[in-house]
Backbone and ligand atoms as CSV (ligand in chain L), in Angstrom:
chain,resi,resn,atom,element,x,y,z
A,1,MET,N,N,19.483,-48.448,188.483
A,1,MET,CA,C,18.594,-49.117,187.523
A,1,MET,C,C,18.650,-50.635,187.696
A,2,LYS,N,N,17.488,-51.251,187.534
A,2,LYS,CA,C,17.429,-52.706,187.674
A,2,LYS,C,C,17.997,-53.400,186.433
A,3,ASN,N,N,18.308,-54.677,186.577
A,3,ASN,CA,C,18.631,-55.478,185.403
A,3,ASN,C,C,17.352,-55.777,184.635
A,4,ILE,N,N,17.493,-55.961,183.339
A,4,ILE,CA,C,16.374,-56.473,182.548
A,4,ILE,C,C,16.731,-57.930,182.269
A,5,VAL,N,N,15.957,-58.830,182.873
A,5,VAL,CA,C,16.314,-60.247,182.856
A,5,VAL,C,C,15.354,-60.992,181.934
A,6,LEU,N,N,15.894,-61.625,180.916
A,6,LEU,CA,C,15.050,-62.383,179.987
A,6,LEU,C,C,14.976,-63.832,180.447
A,7,ILE,N,N,13.745,-64.306,180.632
A,7,ILE,CA,C,13.531,-65.695,181.041
A,7,ILE,C,C,12.640,-66.367,180.000
A,8,GLY,N,N,12.579,-67.700,180.064
A,8,GLY,CA,C,11.678,-68.440,179.168
A,8,GLY,C,C,12.352,-69.642,178.558
A,9,PHE,N,N,11.562,-70.370,177.815
A,9,PHE,CA,C,12.001,-71.663,177.282
A,9,PHE,C,C,13.141,-71.503,176.265
A,10,MET,N,N,13.872,-72.606,176.094
A,10,MET,CA,C,14.914,-72.657,175.059
A,10,MET,C,C,14.325,-72.260,173.699
A,11,GLY,N,N,15.076,-71.505,172.925
A,11,GLY,CA,C,14.637,-71.182,171.569
A,11,GLY,C,C,13.620,-70.055,171.484
A,12,THR,N,N,13.378,-69.359,172.579
A,12,THR,CA,C,12.451,-68.224,172.499
A,12,THR,C,C,13.194,-66.935,172.118
A,13,GLY,N,N,14.517,-67.003,172.005
A,13,GLY,CA,C,15.285,-65.857,171.514
A,13,GLY,C,C,15.925,-65.002,172.592
A,14,LYS,N,N,16.054,-65.539,173.806
A,14,LYS,CA,C,16.559,-64.732,174.926
A,14,LYS,C,C,17.941,-64.120,174.627
A,15,THR,N,N,18.843,-64.924,174.069
A,15,THR,CA,C,20.207,-64.430,173.838
A,15,THR,C,C,20.230,-63.387,172.718
A,16,THR,N,N,19.595,-63.694,171.599
A,16,THR,CA,C,19.617,-62.756,170.467
A,16,THR,C,C,18.897,-61.462,170.814
A,17,VAL,N,N,17.705,-61.599,171.398
A,17,VAL,CA,C,16.936,-60.404,171.769
A,17,VAL,C,C,17.686,-59.620,172.846
A,18,GLY,N,N,18.263,-60.345,173.805
A,18,GLY,CA,C,18.986,-59.691,174.893
A,18,GLY,C,C,20.145,-58.850,174.374
A,19,ARG,N,N,20.874,-59.413,173.423
A,19,ARG,CA,C,22.015,-58.677,172.859
A,19,ARG,C,C,21.532,-57.396,172.168
A,20,ARG,N,N,20.466,-57.523,171.385
A,20,ARG,CA,C,19.947,-56.341,170.666
A,20,ARG,C,C,19.348,-55.310,171.616
A,21,LEU,N,N,18.677,-55.800,172.655
A,21,LEU,CA,C,18.083,-54.900,173.641
A,21,LEU,C,C,19.179,-54.111,174.359
A,22,ALA,N,N,20.262,-54.796,174.680
A,22,ALA,CA,C,21.378,-54.133,175.358
A,22,ALA,C,C,21.970,-53.037,174.470
A,23,LEU,N,N,22.133,-53.363,173.187
A,23,LEU,CA,C,22.658,-52.363,172.239
A,23,LEU,C,C,21.715,-51.165,172.166
A,24,ARG,N,N,20.434,-51.468,172.051
A,24,ARG,CA,C,19.396,-50.438,171.910
A,24,ARG,C,C,19.395,-49.494,173.114
A,25,LEU,N,N,19.650,-50.050,174.314
A,25,LEU,CA,C,19.572,-49.238,175.531
A,25,LEU,C,C,20.948,-48.777,176.020
A,26,GLY,N,N,21.989,-49.196,175.316
A,26,GLY,CA,C,23.344,-48.814,175.725
A,26,GLY,C,C,23.765,-49.451,177.037
A,27,LEU,N,N,23.335,-50.700,177.246
A,27,LEU,CA,C,23.669,-51.408,178.483
A,27,LEU,C,C,24.579,-52.597,178.181
A,28,GLU,N,N,25.241,-53.055,179.221
A,28,GLU,CA,C,26.070,-54.255,179.092
A,28,GLU,C,C,25.160,-55.485,178.991
A,29,PHE,N,N,25.595,-56.474,178.230
A,29,PHE,CA,C,24.814,-57.703,178.078
A,29,PHE,C,C,25.544,-58.861,178.728
A,30,ILE,N,N,24.790,-59.692,179.437
A,30,ILE,CA,C,25.406,-60.882,180.015
A,30,ILE,C,C,24.474,-62.079,179.825
A,31,ASP,N,N,25.056,-63.204,179.418
A,31,ASP,CA,C,24.279,-64.417,179.153
A,31,ASP,C,C,24.725,-65.467,180.171
A,32,THR,N,N,23.779,-65.993,180.957
A,32,THR,CA,C,24.205,-66.880,182.053
A,32,THR,C,C,24.892,-68.142,181.530
A,33,ASP,N,N,24.406,-68.690,180.404
A,33,ASP,CA,C,25.055,-69.896,179.871
A,33,ASP,C,C,26.514,-69.607,179.480
A,34,ALA,N,N,26.717,-68.473,178.815
A,34,ALA,CA,C,28.077,-68.104,178.407
A,34,ALA,C,C,28.960,-67.882,179.643
A,35,GLU,N,N,28.366,-67.311,180.670
A,35,GLU,CA,C,29.107,-67.045,181.909
A,35,GLU,C,C,29.479,-68.364,182.613
A,36,ILE,N,N,28.547,-69.317,182.624
A,36,ILE,CA,C,28.835,-70.633,183.209
A,36,ILE,C,C,29.989,-71.293,182.438
A,37,GLU,N,N,29.941,-71.201,181.115
A,37,GLU,CA,C,30.998,-71.808,180.290
A,37,GLU,C,C,32.346,-71.141,180.565
A,38,ARG,N,N,32.306,-69.825,180.716
A,38,ARG,CA,C,33.549,-69.088,180.969
A,38,ARG,C,C,34.147,-69.491,182.316
A,39,VAL,N,N,33.314,-69.519,183.345
A,39,VAL,CA,C,33.791,-69.843,184.687
A,39,VAL,C,C,34.300,-71.291,184.746
A,40,ALA,N,N,33.543,-72.209,184.135
A,40,ALA,CA,C,33.903,-73.629,184.203
A,40,ALA,C,C,35.017,-73.990,183.217
A,41,GLY,N,N,35.211,-73.144,182.201
A,41,GLY,CA,C,36.181,-73.482,181.162
A,41,GLY,C,C,35.731,-74.683,180.341
A,42,LYS,N,N,34.431,-74.898,180.294
A,42,LYS,CA,C,33.871,-76.028,179.525
A,42,LYS,C,C,32.569,-75.582,178.873
A,43,THR,N,N,32.184,-76.305,177.817
A,43,THR,CA,C,30.892,-75.989,177.202
A,43,THR,C,C,29.764,-76.571,178.072
A,44,ILE,N,N,28.546,-76.058,177.846
A,44,ILE,CA,C,27.374,-76.577,178.565
A,44,ILE,C,C,27.253,-78.096,178.320
A,45,GLN,N,N,27.437,-78.525,177.070
A,45,GLN,CA,C,27.332,-79.964,176.773
A,45,GLN,C,C,28.347,-80.762,177.581
A,46,ASP,N,N,29.564,-80.252,177.685
A,46,ASP,CA,C,30.607,-80.943,178.462
A,46,ASP,C,C,30.229,-81.041,179.933
A,47,ILE,N,N,29.687,-79.952,180.473
A,47,ILE,CA,C,29.304,-79.963,181.894
A,47,ILE,C,C,28.224,-81.027,182.114
A,48,PHE,N,N,27.211,-81.040,181.237
A,48,PHE,CA,C,26.158,-82.054,181.359
A,48,PHE,C,C,26.739,-83.459,181.206
A,49,ALA,N,N,27.580,-83.646,180.178
A,49,ALA,CA,C,28.085,-84.998,179.872
A,49,ALA,C,C,29.010,-85.501,180.964
A,50,ARG,N,N,29.860,-84.632,181.481
A,50,ARG,CA,C,30.855,-85.087,182.453
A,50,ARG,C,C,30.365,-85.062,183.880
A,51,HIS,N,N,29.521,-84.072,184.209
A,51,HIS,CA,C,29.151,-83.879,185.617
A,51,HIS,C,C,27.648,-83.993,185.888
A,52,GLY,N,N,26.829,-83.887,184.830
A,52,GLY,CA,C,25.386,-84.076,185.000
A,52,GLY,C,C,24.604,-82.796,185.276
A,53,LEU,N,N,23.287,-82.986,185.276
A,53,LEU,CA,C,22.357,-81.856,185.400
A,53,LEU,C,C,22.485,-81.129,186.740
A,54,ILE,N,N,22.637,-81.902,187.816
A,54,ILE,CA,C,22.649,-81.272,189.155
A,54,ILE,C,C,23.837,-80.329,189.288
A,55,ARG,N,N,24.983,-80.769,188.780
A,55,ARG,CA,C,26.175,-79.918,188.812
A,55,ARG,C,C,25.965,-78.659,187.960
A,56,PHE,N,N,25.353,-78.844,186.780
A,56,PHE,CA,C,25.077,-77.681,185.934
A,56,PHE,C,C,24.204,-76.671,186.682
A,57,ARG,N,N,23.137,-77.171,187.335
A,57,ARG,CA,C,22.231,-76.268,188.056
A,57,ARG,C,C,22.951,-75.549,189.199
A,58,SER,N,N,23.903,-76.207,189.844
A,58,SER,CA,C,24.586,-75.499,190.934
A,58,SER,C,C,25.540,-74.439,190.377
A,59,GLU,N,N,26.175,-74.720,189.241
A,59,GLU,CA,C,27.006,-73.680,188.588
A,59,GLU,C,C,26.120,-72.492,188.177
A,60,GLU,N,N,24.949,-72.820,187.660
A,60,GLU,CA,C,24.013,-71.795,187.199
A,60,GLU,C,C,23.570,-70.916,188.384
A,61,ALA,N,N,23.261,-71.564,189.524
A,61,ALA,CA,C,22.821,-70.821,190.706
A,61,ALA,C,C,23.915,-69.865,191.191
A,62,LEU,N,N,25.162,-70.321,191.146
A,62,LEU,CA,C,26.275,-69.465,191.581
A,62,LEU,C,C,26.394,-68.232,190.695
A,63,VAL,N,N,26.316,-68.463,189.385
A,63,VAL,CA,C,26.424,-67.356,188.427
A,63,VAL,C,C,25.279,-66.357,188.651
A,64,ILE,N,N,24.065,-66.878,188.862
A,64,ILE,CA,C,22.899,-66.009,189.051
A,64,ILE,C,C,23.022,-65.191,190.337
A,65,LYS,N,N,23.478,-65.839,191.385
A,65,LYS,CA,C,23.649,-65.139,192.651
A,65,LYS,C,C,24.631,-63.979,192.502
A,66,ARG,N,N,25.724,-64.263,191.814
A,66,ARG,CA,C,26.769,-63.253,191.660
A,66,ARG,C,C,26.293,-62.104,190.774
A,67,LEU,N,N,25.678,-62.411,189.650
A,67,LEU,CA,C,25.317,-61.309,188.746
A,67,LEU,C,C,24.128,-60.504,189.263
A,68,SER,N,N,23.347,-61.103,190.191
A,68,SER,CA,C,22.195,-60.379,190.747
A,68,SER,C,C,22.603,-59.329,191.774
A,69,LEU,N,N,23.871,-59.312,192.138
A,69,LEU,CA,C,24.342,-58.306,193.092
A,69,LEU,C,C,24.380,-56.926,192.457
A,70,GLN,N,N,24.416,-56.912,191.131
A,70,GLN,CA,C,24.582,-55.650,190.411
A,70,GLN,C,C,23.399,-55.412,189.476
A,71,GLY,N,N,23.017,-54.166,189.274
A,71,GLY,CA,C,21.929,-53.850,188.347
A,71,GLY,C,C,22.457,-53.221,187.068
A,72,GLY,N,N,21.532,-52.720,186.241
A,72,GLY,CA,C,21.916,-51.937,185.073
A,72,GLY,C,C,22.386,-52.716,183.868
A,73,ARG,N,N,22.075,-54.014,183.827
A,73,ARG,CA,C,22.508,-54.813,182.684
A,73,ARG,C,C,21.326,-55.561,182.082
A,74,VAL,N,N,21.515,-56.019,180.853
A,74,VAL,CA,C,20.552,-56.951,180.272
A,74,VAL,C,C,21.107,-58.349,180.490
A,75,VAL,N,N,20.274,-59.218,181.079
A,75,VAL,CA,C,20.723,-60.575,181.409
A,75,VAL,C,C,19.845,-61.588,180.682
A,76,ALA,N,N,20.442,-62.433,179.862
A,76,ALA,CA,C,19.695,-63.553,179.263
A,76,ALA,C,C,19.991,-64.792,180.097
A,77,THR,N,N,18.926,-65.453,180.578
A,77,THR,CA,C,19.120,-66.640,181.415
A,77,THR,C,C,18.927,-67.912,180.585
A,78,GLY,N,N,19.438,-69.030,181.087
A,78,GLY,CA,C,19.143,-70.329,180.480
A,78,GLY,C,C,17.691,-70.689,180.797
A,79,GLY,N,N,17.107,-71.542,179.956
A,79,GLY,CA,C,15.685,-71.864,180.082
A,79,GLY,C,C,15.278,-72.482,181.411
A,80,GLY,N,N,16.249,-73.059,182.135
A,80,GLY,CA,C,15.900,-73.693,183.405
A,80,GLY,C,C,16.232,-72.834,184.617
A,81,ALA,N,N,16.716,-71.635,184.373
A,81,ALA,CA,C,17.237,-70.808,185.474
A,81,ALA,C,C,16.184,-70.477,186.528
A,82,VAL,N,N,14.927,-70.307,186.121
A,82,VAL,CA,C,13.910,-69.895,187.094
A,82,VAL,C,C,13.176,-71.085,187.727
A,83,LEU,N,N,13.625,-72.307,187.423
A,83,LEU,CA,C,12.977,-73.483,188.024
A,83,LEU,C,C,13.253,-73.549,189.523
A,84,ASP,N,N,14.352,-72.944,189.939
A,84,ASP,CA,C,14.697,-72.883,191.364
A,84,ASP,C,C,14.239,-71.527,191.908
A,85,SER,N,N,13.343,-71.558,192.891
A,85,SER,CA,C,12.767,-70.301,193.377
A,85,SER,C,C,13.824,-69.388,194.007
A,86,LYS,N,N,14.927,-69.989,194.468
A,86,LYS,CA,C,16.008,-69.142,195.022
A,86,LYS,C,C,16.621,-68.279,193.919
A,87,ASN,N,N,16.741,-68.849,192.735
A,87,ASN,CA,C,17.256,-68.065,191.612
A,87,ASN,C,C,16.298,-66.927,191.259
A,88,VAL,N,N,14.990,-67.225,191.304
A,88,VAL,CA,C,13.991,-66.189,191.005
A,88,VAL,C,C,14.120,-65.045,192.020
A,89,ASP,N,N,14.247,-65.405,193.292
A,89,ASP,CA,C,14.390,-64.375,194.332
A,89,ASP,C,C,15.622,-63.517,194.067
A,90,SER,N,N,16.741,-64.159,193.758
A,90,SER,CA,C,17.972,-63.403,193.477
A,90,SER,C,C,17.763,-62.467,192.289
A,91,LEU,N,N,17.222,-63.006,191.208
A,91,LEU,CA,C,17.066,-62.206,189.984
A,91,LEU,C,C,16.115,-61.032,190.212
A,92,LYS,N,N,15.065,-61.250,191.033
A,92,LYS,CA,C,14.062,-60.201,191.245
A,92,LYS,C,C,14.568,-59.070,192.139
A,93,LYS,N,N,15.543,-59.385,192.983
A,93,LYS,CA,C,16.068,-58.354,193.883
A,93,LYS,C,C,16.565,-57.151,193.110
A,94,ASN,N,N,17.216,-57.453,192.006
A,94,ASN,CA,C,17.827,-56.375,191.234
A,94,ASN,C,C,17.365,-56.398,189.792
A,95,GLY,N,N,16.178,-56.964,189.529
A,95,GLY,CA,C,15.819,-57.107,188.121
A,95,GLY,C,C,14.332,-57.142,187.837
A,96,VAL,N,N,13.985,-56.741,186.612
A,96,VAL,CA,C,12.640,-56.903,186.076
A,96,VAL,C,C,12.697,-58.146,185.191
A,97,LEU,N,N,11.753,-59.068,185.389
A,97,LEU,CA,C,11.823,-60.332,184.648
A,97,LEU,C,C,10.867,-60.322,183.452
A,98,VAL,N,N,11.441,-60.385,182.277
A,98,VAL,CA,C,10.672,-60.378,181.037
A,98,VAL,C,C,10.710,-61.777,180.437
A,99,ARG,N,N,9.528,-62.356,180.285
A,99,ARG,CA,C,9.459,-63.714,179.754
A,99,ARG,C,C,9.206,-63.693,178.248
A,100,LEU,N,N,9.989,-64.457,177.501
A,100,LEU,CA,C,9.732,-64.634,176.069
A,100,LEU,C,C,9.074,-65.996,175.877
A,101,THR,N,N,8.043,-66.027,175.053
A,101,THR,CA,C,7.401,-67.308,174.729
A,101,THR,C,C,7.343,-67.462,173.208
A,102,ALA,N,N,7.058,-68.678,172.780
A,102,ALA,CA,C,6.801,-68.959,171.362
A,102,ALA,C,C,6.069,-70.293,171.311
A,103,PRO,N,N,5.278,-70.529,170.273
A,103,PRO,CA,C,4.599,-71.820,170.156
A,103,PRO,C,C,5.638,-72.940,169.989
A,104,PRO,N,N,5.313,-74.157,170.477
A,104,PRO,CA,C,6.264,-75.269,170.407
A,104,PRO,C,C,6.797,-75.529,168.994
A,105,GLU,N,N,5.942,-75.366,167.987
A,105,GLU,CA,C,6.385,-75.625,166.600
A,105,GLU,C,C,7.491,-74.649,166.194
A,106,VAL,N,N,7.366,-73.417,166.662
A,106,VAL,CA,C,8.385,-72.396,166.348
A,106,VAL,C,C,9.681,-72.724,167.092
A,107,ILE,N,N,9.551,-73.157,168.336
A,107,ILE,CA,C,10.728,-73.550,169.129
A,107,ILE,C,C,11.480,-74.670,168.407
A,108,VAL,N,N,10.727,-75.669,167.930
A,108,VAL,CA,C,11.349,-76.809,167.250
A,108,VAL,C,C,12.129,-76.338,166.022
A,109,GLN,N,N,11.529,-75.426,165.265
A,109,GLN,CA,C,12.233,-74.883,164.092
A,109,GLN,C,C,13.521,-74.182,164.504
A,110,ARG,N,N,13.444,-73.427,165.578
A,110,ARG,CA,C,14.612,-72.629,165.986
A,110,ARG,C,C,15.720,-73.489,166.577
A,111,VAL,N,N,15.361,-74.493,167.377
A,111,VAL,CA,C,16.422,-75.272,168.038
A,111,VAL,C,C,16.784,-76.527,167.257
A,112,GLY,N,N,15.936,-76.871,166.270
A,112,GLY,CA,C,16.084,-78.150,165.576
A,112,GLY,C,C,17.428,-78.360,164.925
A,113,LYS,N,N,18.009,-77.295,164.394
A,113,LYS,CA,C,19.249,-77.452,163.623
A,113,LYS,C,C,20.469,-77.632,164.525
A,114,ARG,N,N,20.355,-77.126,165.742
A,114,ARG,CA,C,21.507,-77.163,166.644
A,114,ARG,C,C,21.453,-78.385,167.538
A,115,ARG,N,N,22.581,-78.866,167.983
A,115,ARG,CA,C,22.608,-80.019,168.889
A,115,ARG,C,C,23.253,-79.624,170.210
A,116,ASN,N,N,23.055,-78.385,170.604
A,116,ASN,CA,C,23.783,-77.899,171.787
A,116,ASN,C,C,22.910,-77.768,173.034
A,117,ARG,N,N,21.740,-78.456,173.014
A,117,ARG,CA,C,20.877,-78.382,174.199
A,117,ARG,C,C,20.641,-79.793,174.743
A,118,PRO,N,N,21.436,-80.159,175.749
A,118,PRO,CA,C,21.413,-81.536,176.249
A,118,PRO,C,C,20.015,-82.033,176.622
A,119,LEU,N,N,19.150,-81.153,177.136
A,119,LEU,CA,C,17.832,-81.617,177.575
A,119,LEU,C,C,16.920,-81.984,176.407
A,120,LEU,N,N,17.302,-81.572,175.200
A,120,LEU,CA,C,16.470,-81.896,174.030
A,120,LEU,C,C,17.090,-83.005,173.187
A,121,ASN,N,N,18.196,-83.551,173.648
A,121,ASN,CA,C,18.936,-84.528,172.838
A,121,ASN,C,C,18.806,-85.962,173.326
A,122,HIS,N,N,17.685,-86.269,173.967
A,122,HIS,CA,C,17.556,-87.618,174.511
A,122,HIS,C,C,16.965,-88.598,173.518
A,123,GLY,N,N,16.854,-88.224,172.276
A,123,GLY,CA,C,16.182,-89.090,171.311
A,123,GLY,C,C,14.685,-88.877,171.444
A,124,GLY,N,N,13.912,-89.567,170.624
A,124,GLY,CA,C,12.464,-89.360,170.650
A,124,GLY,C,C,12.120,-88.122,169.837
A,125,ALA,N,N,10.835,-87.882,169.704
A,125,ALA,CA,C,10.395,-86.781,168.848
A,125,ALA,C,C,10.620,-85.450,169.558
A,126,LEU,N,N,11.297,-84.549,168.825
A,126,LEU,CA,C,11.651,-83.253,169.418
A,126,LEU,C,C,10.399,-82.469,169.820
A,127,LEU,N,N,9.388,-82.462,168.940
A,127,LEU,CA,C,8.181,-81.671,169.250
A,127,LEU,C,C,7.538,-82.146,170.551
A,128,GLU,N,N,7.472,-83.477,170.721
A,128,GLU,CA,C,6.855,-83.993,171.951
A,128,GLU,C,C,7.668,-83.614,173.197
A,129,THR,N,N,8.977,-83.694,173.084
A,129,THR,CA,C,9.834,-83.323,174.220
A,129,THR,C,C,9.631,-81.850,174.573
A,130,VAL,N,N,9.602,-81.015,173.542
A,130,VAL,CA,C,9.417,-79.574,173.769
A,130,VAL,C,C,8.051,-79.322,174.414
A,131,GLN,N,N,7.010,-79.963,173.892
A,131,GLN,CA,C,5.659,-79.759,174.441
A,131,GLN,C,C,5.586,-80.188,175.903
A,132,ARG,N,N,6.202,-81.325,176.217
A,132,ARG,CA,C,6.152,-81.834,177.593
A,132,ARG,C,C,6.883,-80.893,178.549
A,133,LEU,N,N,8.108,-80.512,178.165
A,133,LEU,CA,C,8.879,-79.617,179.036
A,133,LEU,C,C,8.185,-78.262,179.203
A,134,MET,N,N,7.610,-77.760,178.114
A,134,MET,CA,C,6.913,-76.464,178.202
A,134,MET,C,C,5.727,-76.568,179.143
A,135,ARG,N,N,4.983,-77.665,179.038
A,135,ARG,CA,C,3.832,-77.877,179.937
A,135,ARG,C,C,4.287,-77.907,181.391
A,136,GLU,N,N,5.373,-78.643,181.635
A,136,GLU,CA,C,5.876,-78.771,183.009
A,136,GLU,C,C,6.304,-77.421,183.588
A,137,ARG,N,N,6.779,-76.542,182.710
A,137,ARG,CA,C,7.368,-75.292,183.184
A,137,ARG,C,C,6.456,-74.082,183.107
A,138,GLU,N,N,5.344,-74.224,182.389
A,138,GLU,CA,C,4.461,-73.092,182.084
A,138,GLU,C,C,4.147,-72.227,183.310
A,139,GLU,N,N,3.707,-72.899,184.364
A,139,GLU,CA,C,3.256,-72.172,185.540
A,139,GLU,C,C,4.421,-71.419,186.210
A,140,ILE,N,N,5.566,-72.059,186.234
A,140,ILE,CA,C,6.740,-71.450,186.878
A,140,ILE,C,C,7.179,-70.195,186.118
A,141,TYR,N,N,7.235,-70.292,184.792
A,141,TYR,CA,C,7.603,-69.114,183.997
A,141,TYR,C,C,6.578,-68.000,184.227
A,142,GLY,N,N,5.294,-68.386,184.186
A,142,GLY,CA,C,4.216,-67.401,184.327
A,142,GLY,C,C,4.284,-66.671,185.655
A,143,GLN,N,N,4.565,-67.419,186.708
A,143,GLN,CA,C,4.613,-66.800,188.039
A,143,GLN,C,C,5.833,-65.903,188.209
A,144,ALA,N,N,6.929,-66.275,187.573
A,144,ALA,CA,C,8.170,-65.500,187.747
A,144,ALA,C,C,8.136,-64.187,186.955
A,145,ALA,N,N,7.355,-64.168,185.855
A,145,ALA,CA,C,7.446,-63.050,184.904
A,145,ALA,C,C,6.742,-61.787,185.384
A,146,ASP,N,N,7.375,-60.633,185.154
A,146,ASP,CA,C,6.722,-59.339,185.342
A,146,ASP,C,C,5.997,-58.929,184.062
A,147,PHE,N,N,6.445,-59.478,182.937
A,147,PHE,CA,C,5.908,-59.088,181.635
A,147,PHE,C,C,6.236,-60.211,180.657
A,148,THR,N,N,5.307,-60.499,179.740
A,148,THR,CA,C,5.524,-61.596,178.787
A,148,THR,C,C,5.381,-61.090,177.355
A,149,VAL,N,N,6.279,-61.510,176.479
A,149,VAL,CA,C,6.154,-61.196,175.056
A,149,VAL,C,C,6.107,-62.506,174.282
A,150,ASP,N,N,5.033,-62.703,173.505
A,150,ASP,CA,C,4.970,-63.861,172.618
A,150,ASP,C,C,5.710,-63.510,171.336
A,151,THR,N,N,6.832,-64.178,171.120
A,151,THR,CA,C,7.716,-63.814,170.004
A,151,THR,C,C,7.370,-64.560,168.728
A,152,GLY,N,N,6.358,-65.456,168.803
A,152,GLY,CA,C,6.047,-66.347,167.679
A,152,GLY,C,C,5.888,-65.626,166.354
A,153,ALA,N,N,5.176,-64.488,166.377
A,153,ALA,CA,C,4.898,-63.784,165.122
A,153,ALA,C,C,5.688,-62.483,165.016
A,154,LEU,N,N,6.674,-62.300,165.866
A,154,LEU,CA,C,7.416,-61.035,165.873
A,154,LEU,C,C,8.851,-61.232,165.390
A,155,SER,N,N,9.402,-60.195,164.755
A,155,SER,CA,C,10.837,-60.223,164.451
A,155,SER,C,C,11.591,-59.930,165.753
A,156,LYS,N,N,12.891,-60.150,165.723
A,156,LYS,CA,C,13.695,-59.876,166.922
A,156,LYS,C,C,13.593,-58.386,167.302
A,157,ASP,N,N,13.633,-57.525,166.284
A,157,ASP,CA,C,13.581,-56.093,166.588
A,157,ASP,C,C,12.216,-55.675,167.136
A,158,GLU,N,N,11.151,-56.299,166.618
A,158,GLU,CA,C,9.817,-55.994,167.167
A,158,GLU,C,C,9.732,-56.429,168.634
A,159,THR,N,N,10.337,-57.561,168.929
A,159,THR,CA,C,10.348,-58.036,170.318
A,159,THR,C,C,11.082,-57.027,171.203
A,160,VAL,N,N,12.218,-56.553,170.716
A,160,VAL,CA,C,12.985,-55.547,171.472
A,160,VAL,C,C,12.111,-54.321,171.736
A,161,GLU,N,N,11.384,-53.864,170.715
A,161,GLU,CA,C,10.568,-52.651,170.885
A,161,GLU,C,C,9.430,-52.869,171.886
A,162,ARG,N,N,8.854,-54.075,171.889
A,162,ARG,CA,C,7.808,-54.379,172.883
A,162,ARG,C,C,8.367,-54.236,174.300
A,163,ILE,N,N,9.580,-54.744,174.481
A,163,ILE,CA,C,10.183,-54.697,175.815
A,163,ILE,C,C,10.489,-53.251,176.194
A,164,VAL,N,N,11.008,-52.497,175.230
A,164,VAL,CA,C,11.333,-51.092,175.501
A,164,VAL,C,C,10.072,-50.331,175.895
A,165,SER,N,N,8.949,-50.566,175.176
A,165,SER,CA,C,7.699,-49.868,175.536
A,165,SER,C,C,7.242,-50.247,176.933
A,166,PHE,N,N,7.382,-51.513,177.282
A,166,PHE,CA,C,6.980,-51.935,178.637
A,166,PHE,C,C,7.810,-51.219,179.696
A,167,LEU,N,N,9.083,-51.028,179.410
A,167,LEU,CA,C,9.985,-50.459,180.423
A,167,LEU,C,C,9.762,-48.959,180.618
A,168,ARG,N,N,9.159,-48.304,179.616
A,168,ARG,CA,C,9.007,-46.841,179.671
A,168,ARG,C,C,8.099,-46.391,180.802
L,1,S3P,C1,C,18.292,-75.283,179.691
L,1,S3P,C2,C,18.395,-74.274,178.758
L,1,S3P,C3,C,19.672,-73.916,178.117
L,1,S3P,C4,C,20.861,-74.277,179.020
L,1,S3P,C5,C,20.772,-75.713,179.425
L,1,S3P,C6,C,19.478,-76.034,180.190
L,1,S3P,C7,C,16.948,-75.582,180.247
L,1,S3P,O1,O,19.687,-72.516,177.852
L,1,S3P,O2,O,20.906,-73.454,180.139
L,1,S3P,O3,O,20.889,-76.518,178.275
L,1,S3P,O4,O,16.858,-76.280,181.287
L,1,S3P,O5,O,15.941,-75.117,179.655
L,1,S3P,P1,P,18.841,-71.806,176.641
L,1,S3P,O6,O,17.466,-71.537,177.167
L,1,S3P,O7,O,19.603,-70.548,176.389
L,1,S3P,O8,O,18.861,-72.735,175.491
C-alpha cells in the first residue's frame, strides 16, 4: 500500500487531519516537521534561527527521502516540502499526494495565535504574507497533488471522510 501524503500550505490542517486519518485507517502517522525536530534534537524555530532556511530544507529533504522508502503510512508534510521537485518525486514513488487548501483568511485565523512558523514571523501584515506565499506556491501545490480538498468549510472529520472516499 502507498503512503497517503498530505501536502499544502501552513494552517490547512495537515497534521491534525493526518493524525485522524491514520487512526481512521489503522495506519501509522508520521509528521515530517516532528521527524526533523526529532532527528536534529531542536525545534523548527531553533533550526531556522541558528542555521537558516537552507539548512532546514536540507534536513527536510533527508527526512522525506528516508520515509519515502516505505509505504503504508499517513504522512503530513511541512508546507514547503513540495517546493523541491526532488521531494515530490520521492514522495510520489511510494505515495498518493492529497493537497489540503483553505482560504487565506481561514489560514490567518488558524495560524495567528501561534508563533511557531518562522516564515510567517517576519513582521508586516500576516494576511498579506499568507496571500503572497500562497500565490507563489499555488501552481506547485496544484501540480504535485493527486487530489485536493478545500477544508475551509469542512470540519476535520469531514475532511478525513473526503479523503477516505477518494481512496476507495
Ligand atoms: C513551512 C511550513 C512549516 C514548517 C516550516 C516551513 C513552509 O510546516 O515546515 O516552518 O515553508 O511552508 P507546516 O505547514 O506544518 O506549518
